[in-house]
C-alpha positions as CSV (number, residue, x, y, z in Angstrom):
1,X,-0.2,0.1,0.3
2,X,1.4,3.5,-1.0
3,X,1.4,5.8,2.5
4,X,-0.8,8.7,2.0
5,X,-3.3,7.7,-0.4
6,X,-5.8,7.1,2.5
7,X,-5.1,10.8,4.0
8,X,-5.8,12.0,1.0
9,X,-9.0,10.6,-0.1
10,X,-10.5,11.8,3.3
11,X,-8.7,15.0,3.1
12,X,-10.1,15.8,0.0
13,X,-13.8,13.9,0.8
14,X,-13.7,16.7,3.8
15,X,-12.8,19.5,2.3
16,X,-14.0,19.0,-1.6
17,X,-17.6,17.2,-1.2
18,X,-19.8,20.4,-1.5
19,X,-18.1,21.8,-4.5
20,X,-17.9,18.6,-6.2
21,X,-21.3,18.0,-5.7
22,X,-22.2,21.9,-6.5
23,X,-20.3,21.3,-10.0
24,X,-22.3,17.7,-10.8
25,X,-25.9,19.3,-10.3
26,X,-24.8,22.2,-12.2
27,X,-24.5,20.1,-15.0
28,X,-26.6,17.1,-14.4
29,X,-29.6,18.3,-12.2
30,X,-30.3,15.2,-10.4
31,X,-29.2,14.5,-7.2
32,X,-29.5,10.6,-7.1
33,X,-27.2,10.2,-9.8
34,X,-24.9,12.7,-8.5
35,X,-25.2,11.5,-5.0
36,X,-24.6,7.8,-6.2
37,X,-22.0,8.9,-8.7
38,X,-19.6,10.2,-5.9
39,X,-20.0,7.5,-3.3
40,X,-18.7,5.3,-6.8
41,X,-16.1,7.7,-7.2
42,X,-14.8,7.5,-3.4
43,X,-15.1,3.2,-3.5
44,X,-13.0,3.1,-7.1
45,X,-10.8,6.0,-5.1
46,X,-10.1,3.4,-2.4
47,X,-9.1,0.4,-4.7
48,X,-7.2,2.2,-7.0
49,X,-5.4,5.3,-5.0
50,X,-3.5,2.7,-2.6
51,X,-2.2,0.6,-5.3
52,X,-1.2,3.8,-7.7
53,X,-0.9,6.5,-5.7
54,X,-3.1,9.4,-4.9
55,X,-3.3,11.7,-8.2
56,X,-2.1,14.7,-8.2
57,X,-5.6,16.4,-8.2
58,X,-7.6,14.0,-6.3
59,X,-10.8,16.2,-6.5
60,X,-10.3,16.5,-10.3
61,X,-10.4,12.4,-10.7
62,X,-13.0,12.2,-8.2
63,X,-15.0,14.8,-10.8
64,X,-14.0,13.3,-13.3
65,X,-15.0,9.5,-11.8
66,X,-18.1,10.4,-11.2
67,X,-19.2,12.5,-14.1
68,X,-18.2,9.1,-16.5
69,X,-20.3,6.9,-14.0
70,X,-23.7,9.6,-14.5
71,X,-23.1,9.8,-18.1
72,X,-23.2,6.2,-18.2
73,X,-26.1,6.1,-16.1
74,X,-28.1,8.7,-18.4
75,X,-27.2,6.7,-21.2
76,X,-28.6,3.9,-20.1
77,X,-31.6,5.4,-19.1
78,X,-32.1,7.1,-22.9
79,X,-31.8,3.4,-23.9
80,X,-34.1,2.2,-21.6
81,X,-36.9,4.3,-22.5
82,X,-35.3,4.5,-26.0
83,X,-34.9,8.5,-25.5
84,X,-32.9,10.2,-28.2
85,X,-29.5,10.0,-27.5
86,X,-29.4,13.7,-27.1
87,X,-30.1,13.7,-23.4
88,X,-26.2,12.9,-22.6
89,X,-25.4,16.1,-25.1
90,X,-28.1,17.8,-23.4
91,X,-27.1,17.6,-19.8
92,X,-23.1,18.3,-20.8
93,X,-24.4,21.3,-22.0
94,X,-26.8,23.0,-19.4
95,X,-23.7,24.5,-17.7
96,X,-22.5,26.6,-20.0
97,X,-25.9,27.6,-21.0
98,X,-26.4,28.8,-17.4
99,X,-23.3,30.5,-17.2
100,X,-24.2,32.5,-20.2
101,X,-27.2,34.0,-18.9
102,X,-27.6,37.6,-19.0
103,X,-28.1,40.1,-15.8
104,X,-25.5,38.2,-13.7
105,X,-25.7,41.3,-11.2
106,X,-29.3,39.9,-10.3
107,X,-28.2,35.8,-10.0
108,X,-27.0,33.7,-7.5
109,X,-23.9,32.5,-9.4
110,X,-22.1,30.8,-6.7
111,X,-22.1,27.2,-6.9
112,X,-21.5,26.3,-3.0
113,X,-24.8,28.8,-2.2
114,X,-27.1,28.2,-5.5
115,X,-26.7,24.4,-3.6
116,X,-27.1,25.7,-0.4
117,X,-30.5,27.4,-1.6
118,X,-31.6,23.7,-3.1
119,X,-30.7,22.2,0.4
120,X,-33.3,24.8,2.0
121,X,-35.9,25.6,-0.1
122,X,-39.6,26.4,1.6
123,X,-40.7,22.5,0.8
124,X,-38.0,21.4,3.2
125,X,-38.8,21.7,7.1
126,X,-35.6,24.1,8.4
127,X,-34.1,21.3,10.6
128,X,-34.1,19.2,7.6
129,X,-33.2,21.1,5.0
130,X,-30.0,22.7,7.8
131,X,-29.1,19.1,8.6
132,X,-28.8,17.9,4.6
133,X,-27.3,21.2,3.7
134,X,-24.6,20.1,6.4
135,X,-24.1,16.5,5.3
136,X,-24.2,17.3,1.4
137,X,-22.8,20.6,1.0
138,X,-20.0,20.6,4.0
139,X,-19.3,16.5,4.3
140,X,-20.1,17.2,7.9
141,X,-20.5,13.6,9.7
142,X,-23.6,12.4,10.8
143,X,-22.7,12.1,14.4
144,X,-21.7,15.9,14.6
145,X,-25.1,17.0,12.9
146,X,-26.8,15.1,15.9
147,X,-24.6,16.7,18.1
148,X,-25.0,20.2,16.5
149,X,-29.1,19.7,17.2
150,X,-28.9,17.8,20.1
151,X,-30.9,14.8,18.5
152,X,-29.7,11.3,18.4
153,X,-27.6,10.0,15.1
154,X,-30.6,8.0,14.2
155,X,-32.9,10.9,14.1
156,X,-30.4,13.0,12.2
157,X,-29.8,10.7,9.8
158,X,-33.8,10.0,8.9
159,X,-33.9,13.9,8.9
160,X,-31.3,13.6,6.0
161,X,-33.1,10.5,4.1
162,X,-36.1,12.5,4.1
163,X,-34.7,15.9,2.9
164,X,-33.3,13.6,0.0
165,X,-36.2,12.0,-0.8
166,X,-38.3,15.6,-0.8
167,X,-35.8,17.4,-3.5
168,X,-35.9,14.2,-5.7
169,X,-39.6,13.5,-5.4
170,X,-40.5,16.9,-6.1
171,X,-38.2,18.5,-8.2
172,X,-36.6,21.0,-6.4
173,X,-34.2,22.8,-8.9
174,X,-30.8,23.3,-8.8
175,X,-29.9,26.6,-10.9
176,X,-29.2,30.1,-11.0
177,X,-31.3,31.4,-8.9
178,X,-32.7,35.7,-8.8
179,X,-31.4,37.7,-5.7
180,X,-34.8,38.0,-4.3
181,X,-35.0,34.3,-4.3
182,X,-32.8,34.3,-1.2
183,X,-35.6,36.6,2.0
184,X,-38.1,33.4,2.4
185,X,-34.6,31.0,2.7
186,X,-32.6,33.9,4.6
187,X,-32.8,32.8,8.1
188,X,-32.5,29.2,7.5
189,X,-29.6,29.7,5.4
190,X,-28.1,32.4,8.0
191,X,-28.8,28.8,10.9
192,X,-27.1,26.0,8.7
193,X,-24.0,28.8,8.0
194,X,-23.9,29.1,11.8
195,X,-24.1,25.8,12.4
196,X,-21.5,24.6,10.0
197,X,-18.7,27.5,11.7
198,X,-19.8,25.5,14.7
199,X,-18.8,22.3,13.3
200,X,-15.7,24.0,12.0
201,X,-14.6,25.9,15.4
202,X,-15.5,23.2,17.9
203,X,-15.8,19.1,15.9
204,X,-17.3,17.1,17.9
205,X,-15.2,13.6,17.0
206,X,-12.3,13.6,14.7
207,X,-8.3,14.3,15.7
208,X,-8.8,18.1,14.8
209,X,-9.2,20.4,17.6
210,X,-10.4,23.1,15.1
211,X,-11.6,22.9,11.2
212,X,-10.3,26.4,10.0
213,X,-11.2,25.2,6.1
214,X,-15.1,24.6,7.4
215,X,-15.2,27.8,9.5
216,X,-13.8,29.8,7.0
217,X,-16.3,28.6,4.1
218,X,-18.7,29.3,6.3
219,X,-17.9,32.8,6.4
220,X,-17.3,33.0,2.6
221,X,-20.8,31.8,2.3
222,X,-22.3,34.2,4.8
223,X,-19.8,37.0,2.9
224,X,-21.5,36.0,-0.5
225,X,-25.3,36.1,1.1
226,X,-24.7,40.2,2.8
227,X,-23.2,41.2,-0.7
228,X,-26.4,39.7,-2.2
229,X,-28.5,40.9,0.1
230,X,-27.0,44.1,2.4
231,X,-30.0,45.5,3.5
232,X,-31.0,42.2,5.8
233,X,-29.6,42.4,8.7
234,X,-29.1,38.4,9.4
235,X,-26.3,38.1,7.4
236,X,-24.5,41.3,9.2
237,X,-24.9,40.1,12.4
238,X,-24.0,36.9,11.7
239,X,-20.7,37.8,10.2
240,X,-20.0,40.1,13.4
241,X,-20.9,37.3,14.8
242,X,-18.3,34.8,13.3
243,X,-15.7,37.4,12.7
244,X,-15.2,37.8,16.6
245,X,-14.9,34.2,16.5
246,X,-12.9,33.0,14.3
247,X,-10.5,35.3,15.0
248,X,-9.2,33.7,17.7
249,X,-8.5,30.6,15.8
250,X,-4.2,31.1,15.8
251,X,-4.6,31.5,19.4
252,X,-7.3,27.9,20.5
253,X,-4.2,25.8,19.6
254,X,-0.6,25.7,20.5
255,X,2.2,23.8,18.2
256,X,1.7,20.7,19.1
257,X,-2.3,20.8,18.6
258,X,-3.2,21.1,22.6
259,X,-6.4,22.9,23.3
260,X,-4.7,26.7,24.7
261,X,-7.9,27.6,27.2
262,X,-9.4,31.2,26.3
263,X,-7.6,33.1,29.6
264,X,-4.4,31.6,28.3
265,X,-4.6,32.4,24.7
266,X,-1.9,34.7,23.5
267,X,-3.9,38.2,22.4
268,X,-1.6,39.2,20.1
269,X,-2.1,36.2,18.0
270,X,-5.8,37.3,17.7
271,X,-6.6,38.8,14.6
272,X,-7.5,42.7,14.9
273,X,-8.4,43.4,11.8
274,X,-11.3,40.8,12.0
275,X,-12.0,41.9,15.4
276,X,-12.4,45.6,14.0
277,X,-14.4,44.5,10.7
278,X,-16.6,42.9,13.0
279,X,-17.0,45.6,15.9
280,X,-18.0,48.0,12.9
281,X,-20.7,45.7,11.6
282,X,-22.1,45.8,15.4
283,X,-22.8,49.7,14.3
284,X,-24.4,49.2,11.0
285,X,-27.9,50.9,11.0
286,X,-29.4,48.0,9.4
287,X,-29.1,46.4,13.6
288,X,-31.3,49.2,14.3
289,X,-34.6,48.4,13.5
290,X,-36.9,45.3,15.0
291,X,-35.1,42.2,14.8
292,X,-36.3,39.0,14.4
293,X,-35.8,36.6,17.7
294,X,-33.0,34.7,15.5
295,X,-31.0,37.6,14.4
296,X,-30.9,39.2,17.8
297,X,-30.0,36.6,19.0
298,X,-26.4,36.8,16.3
299,X,-26.2,40.1,17.7
300,X,-26.2,39.6,21.8
301,X,-23.7,36.6,20.7
302,X,-21.7,39.4,19.1
303,X,-21.7,41.8,21.9
304,X,-20.5,38.8,24.2
305,X,-17.5,38.1,22.0
306,X,-16.7,41.6,21.4
307,X,-16.6,42.0,25.4
308,X,-13.7,39.1,25.2
309,X,-12.1,40.9,22.1
310,X,-12.0,44.5,23.7
311,X,-10.4,43.2,27.3
312,X,-6.8,43.5,27.1
313,X,-6.5,40.4,29.0
314,X,-8.4,37.9,30.6
315,X,-8.1,39.2,34.2
316,X,-10.2,42.6,32.9
317,X,-12.6,41.0,31.3
318,X,-16.1,42.4,32.4
319,X,-17.4,39.4,33.3
320,X,-20.1,40.9,35.1
321,X,-21.7,42.6,31.5
322,X,-21.0,38.9,29.9
323,X,-23.5,37.7,32.4
324,X,-25.8,40.1,31.6
325,X,-25.5,39.9,28.1
326,X,-26.2,35.8,28.5
327,X,-29.2,36.6,30.4
328,X,-30.3,38.9,28.1
329,X,-29.9,35.9,25.6
330,X,-31.7,33.5,27.6
331,X,-34.8,35.8,26.7
332,X,-34.4,35.5,23.3
333,X,-33.4,31.5,23.0
334,X,-33.4,29.1,25.9
335,X,-30.8,26.7,24.8
336,X,-28.8,24.6,26.7
337,X,-25.6,25.5,25.2
338,X,-26.5,28.9,25.9
339,X,-27.5,28.1,29.5
340,X,-23.8,26.5,29.9
341,X,-22.3,29.1,28.3
342,X,-24.1,31.6,30.8
343,X,-23.0,28.9,33.9
344,X,-18.8,29.4,33.1
345,X,-19.9,33.5,33.1
346,X,-21.5,33.1,36.3
347,X,-18.3,31.0,37.5
348,X,-15.6,33.7,36.4
349,X,-17.8,36.8,37.7
350,X,-19.1,34.7,41.3
351,X,-16.6,32.3,41.3
352,X,-17.2,28.3,41.6
353,X,-19.9,27.6,43.7
354,X,-22.2,30.0,41.4
355,X,-21.0,28.2,38.9
356,X,-22.1,24.9,39.8
357,X,-25.4,26.3,40.9
358,X,-26.2,28.2,37.4
359,X,-25.4,24.5,36.0
360,X,-28.0,22.4,37.6
361,X,-30.3,21.2,35.1
362,X,-29.1,21.4,32.1
363,X,-28.6,18.7,29.9
364,X,-26.8,18.1,26.4
365,X,-28.0,15.0,25.1
366,X,-25.0,12.8,23.8
367,X,-22.3,15.8,24.7
368,X,-19.6,15.7,26.8
369,X,-19.5,19.3,27.7
370,X,-21.6,19.8,30.8
371,X,-19.6,16.9,32.5
372,X,-16.8,18.7,31.4
373,X,-17.3,22.0,32.6
374,X,-19.0,20.7,35.9
375,X,-15.7,18.8,36.4
376,X,-13.2,22.0,36.3
377,X,-15.4,23.7,38.8
378,X,-15.7,21.0,41.3
379,X,-11.6,21.2,40.5
380,X,-11.6,25.0,41.4
381,X,-14.1,24.4,44.5
382,X,-11.7,21.7,45.7
383,X,-13.9,18.9,45.8
384,X,-11.6,16.9,43.7
385,X,-13.2,13.4,43.9
386,X,-16.5,14.6,42.2
387,X,-14.1,16.5,40.1
388,X,-12.5,12.8,38.8
389,X,-15.9,11.1,38.3
390,X,-16.7,14.3,36.4
391,X,-14.0,14.2,34.2
392,X,-14.7,10.4,33.6
393,X,-18.0,11.2,32.3
394,X,-17.1,13.7,29.9
395,X,-14.3,11.5,28.6
396,X,-17.0,8.9,27.8
397,X,-18.7,11.4,25.3
398,X,-15.8,12.7,23.8
399,X,-14.9,11.8,20.9
400,X,-13.1,14.6,19.5
401,X,-9.3,13.1,20.4
402,X,-7.7,17.4,20.9
403,X,-10.5,17.7,23.8
404,X,-9.9,14.1,25.2
405,X,-6.0,14.7,25.6
406,X,-7.1,18.2,27.6
407,X,-9.4,16.1,29.9
408,X,-7.3,13.4,30.7
409,X,-4.7,16.0,31.6
410,X,-6.7,18.2,33.5
411,X,-8.7,14.7,35.1
412,X,-5.0,13.8,35.9
413,X,-3.9,16.9,37.9
414,X,-7.3,16.7,39.8
415,X,-6.1,13.1,40.6
416,X,-3.3,14.2,42.1
417,X,-2.5,13.8,45.8
418,X,-2.5,17.1,47.5
419,X,-5.3,19.0,44.9
């Protein structure tokens, strides 16, 4: 077996799946064929690459192989239904015809955004649309999608399957849409982009602590939407929030790939140009008007992130203001994630005992984070025996290798005699 072939395949599937899907859909308009063909291409790669080596252009290899599979299927369908063989030629020529359309300024021409818009069609329930987009466009695992939606893995898989069948059965098109198709899908698109960003910022499984490429792609999509609809508050608020969180990416991991907590991060490594852009976005007049609860929640979360960004050091962070902002956020969304983040802020403002009280009753199925926070607060409070038990609970649930290493280190430290 040639070393590196498996890694090359994993990388191209993770980073290029959405782009390959959108390119093939633009050409052939058949989601069922595209998915089957890409699956066949990946299966072929698992057989050929370990023997012959990964190609110089892995994405191009998969695209060419998948395209051949689709053309073979179309020829077979044409023969079976005694249709004119021009069907294949017509499919091959569609992409060029679409790109020659007039008035490009009023069209959604970004291939990935067009794929997102197809997946978030109003005929699909918002949660199913978002789950399908995360899986099909951005290649996020079903396990991680379930974690993002706080549901079981079979439930997430069922949502994705139903959404795929709906697209095929209803004939929902993948095409060059007018920009005015965005408003009715805008909040679903925004929510999906933020879920993708969250999956990149804190992967639930795998070896990586941070998938900056996925988070960056989510930001790029939001920028495209904002350029198309500059007077819509959702992309403005969401872009501010994403930039503030993403600005810390270089400081979140040390040279050995280990997690660096916010208090210990080198703030000189934060990307202050992105922070400045985000703060300016928060002052945009479009955010001054009445906002939906979802958009208002983005604004409040961005203001919380801005409090961290403005603090010269961890010790100078205004935790009281952050707790107050979390209280406001909980009026907009009672999500367990927001309650958990508030409990952490309460602990910073008023001590670990107060944080443990705020943590009571919070449940996030399948997530290790509640147990991890409880363990940390118990350790700070000096209750090392219960802290070790909570760390063990968190370790049992955690599937991200870098976070597991961090939790193990904290657990071993808590278990030391004399702690």
